[in-house]
N, C-alpha and C positions, 0 to 999 in steps of 0.2 A: 504494501500498499503505500504512496507518495502523497505527501500534500504539503500545498504551499499558501499562504493567506498573505494578504496585506490589507490595512486598515482600509476600513471603506471603499471595498471593492465591487459590492452585493447591494447599489443603490436598487429600491422597487422599480421596475418600468413596466411597463404595459407588452404586454405579448408583442403588439405590433412592432414597435418602437425597438423593444429587444430583439426581435429579429431582424429588422434593418441593419441595426447594426452591427449584430452578430456575423451576416452575410459580409459586410464589409470588411470584418476586420479580422474572421477565421481564415481567410486564407492568407495572410501574414505571417502566420504563425511558420516557421521552418519544418522543412519535409524531414530535416533533422531530428527536431524536436519532437515532431509526430512519432518518428520511427520508432525513439525511446520507448512509447506505450504499446507498440504492437501487441494484438491480441488482447488488448486490454479497455474496461471501458473509460473514459476520458471526463472531467466535469470541464468544461470552460467557462469561463470567467461571462459573465450573461453578455458581454460587450465583443466577446469574441478573440480581445488582446493576449490572454495568455491561458495555458492551463491551472488547474486551481488543486484537483486529485484525481488520485488514478488508479484502479483495481482490476485484477482480470475478471470478478463477479459485481455484477451491476448492484446488486442489493449488500456486498462488502463496500463498494463506494457509497450508496447512501450514507450506510452505517457509519461510514468516515464524514462524510457531510456532517450528519445530526452528532456527532460525537464533536463537532469542532463548533459547533451553532451557527451551522451555513443553512440558510432556508433554500432549498432546492429551485425553489421557485427560483432563484437568483444565478440558477449556472443551465449551461446546456447541454445535453447527456451527447455522447458519442461513442459509438464501439470502433476503435480502430483497427482493421484488417491484421492478421498475423504476418500477412505478405503483402507484398504490392501488387494489387490487382488493377487490371485494368479493362476495360470494357469498350467493345468495337460494336462497331454493327451489326457483325455475324451472331453473336449473344443474346441480343433482341428479336432475331427471327425465331 
């Protein structure tokens, strides 16, 4: 289990604004940083700027956030594939 936190990271935002900001910032996290979490569930900050915590199990990640007093509504969950996977047109036929 990995965890990091900065004070003031989790302002409550409405869903629409949260996802807009997340979609703008999430791609800015380096692939190298993402690869460190292969096969894990990751909680990204609501603004998509950084990884808050990760765990191989979604339930374990939720418990980690709860134990730290982090409201799960303030993060975005994403499962990182265990390998680099790229889908092209043939996979969708």
